[in-house]
N, C-alpha and C positions, 0 to 999 in steps of 0.2 A: 504494499500499500504506500502510496506516495504522500509527502508531506502536505498537510493542508493549512488554510489560513487559520490562525490562531494557535498553531504549533510553535514551539521553540526550535531554532536551528539546532542541529546536533553537533556536538562538540567533537570535531575531527580535525587532525593536522592537515594543513595545506602547505605548499611550498612556493616560494617567490625568490627572485634574485634581488637581494638588498645589499647595498654597499659592496658590490663586487663579488658576492657569495651566496650560497645557497641558504636561505632562512626558513625554517620550519616553524609554522605559527598555527595556533589552534584557532578554530572559528570562534570560539567565545571571546578570546582576545580581541580578535579582529572587528566583531560585529556586536558584541554585547553592550556597547556603551554608545553606539551610532545608529543613525538611520541609513540604510544602505540599499541600493538596487545591486543584486547579484545577477547577472546574466551568464548562462552557459551556452557554449557552443560545441558542436559534435568534434571540431578539430581546428587547431590553428592551421592557417595557410590554406585552408579548404575554400571553394569558390564563394559560397553565399556568406559564410563567416567573414571572409577578407574583404569582399566587395560591397556588402550591406550591413551586417550586423555589428561588427566591431566600429567600422567607420560611422555608423550612426550614433553611437555612444561617445564616439570622439568628437563629433560635431556638436552635440548637445550636452557635452560634459559640464560646462558652465552653467547651463540651466539646471541640471540637478544640484550642482554645489550651491547654486542661488537659493534653492530651497532647503540647504542644510543636509543634504543627501550625498553619502559617499558612493562611489561606483567601483564595482569589482566585475572583472571578467574572469571566467573560469572554464577551464578545458581539462579533459583527461589527456594531458600531455605532460612532459616534463618541465621544469621551470625554465631550463635553457632556451627550449622552445618558445615558451610563452614570452620570455624577454625578447628573443629575437623577432617574434612575430610582432610585439608591441614596437620595437624599434622601426619596423619595416612600415608600420601604420602611423607613425608619428603620434603615438599614445601620450597624451599630456602627463606631467608629473602629478600624482595623486589618483590616477585611475589605475587600480590594483590589477595587476596581470597574475593570477593565481593558478597554480598548477595543482590538479588532483591526480597524480599520476598513476595511482593504483585503483582510482574510481571508488575510493572509500566514502567520500563526502557524497558523491553522486549516488552511490547505492544507499546511504543512510538516508538521503532525501527520497529514495524510490523512483529516481528519475533517469535510470540507467537505460541505454539502448544498445541492443546487439547489432553492431555494424560489422560483425564477423564476415558477412557476405560480400563486403566492400574491403576485407583484409584489414580492417581498423579495430577488430575486437570490440571490448565493451567501452562505450562512450556515454557522454551525457546527452540527454534529448536537449533540444534547443528550448530554452526557457529563460524567463526572468522572473524575479520575484522581488518584492520590496518588504523589508524587514525594519521594525523599529525596536531597537535595544534587544535584538536577538529574536523577536517574536514576529512571524510571517503575518503581514497584513494583506499582501495580493500575491497572487501566483497566477503567471501566465505561461502555459505550456503549449507548444506548438504540436499541432497534428503532424504526422509523418509527411516530409517533404514541403511543409509550409513554412513561410517566414511572414508573419503578420503581428501576432498578439505579444511577441518578445521583442519587438523593435523598440528603439529608444523613443520614437515619436508616439508610440502607443502607450507606453509606460508612462510618459510625461503627460499624456492626456488623462490618464486614470488618476494622476496624483492631483491634478487641478481642482 
């Protein structure tokens, strides 16, 4: 069963590149004291993720920040891939690029996707969620092959 509105985010370690090295940080530390939009993509450098999903959040990053909302991009990739992808997409400082390399957070959310038919193994479904102090207030999960409800534009419209 997947996470629902009103549920607390699970406490799972994620990784990111910070100060030139890999930093492991648990989700409670990252999200329990902030309002945050976490959006997940099936894979860094994949077409829709690179052409639309991440660029939308980069474009609207300041609009989220103006509302006091942190933004985190997550994928079942390693932290080096997430860093390289962020650099290639001109991700602004402050937009967190988080690696869920073993899909532990993704599985704890119940939002995993079997992409083994594409040679990608377990991945995250395309989704966006909004949480306040670690409690999910909105959850937008895409139907397979779609990109609508997890877009930055849609999430912003739901926060208005």
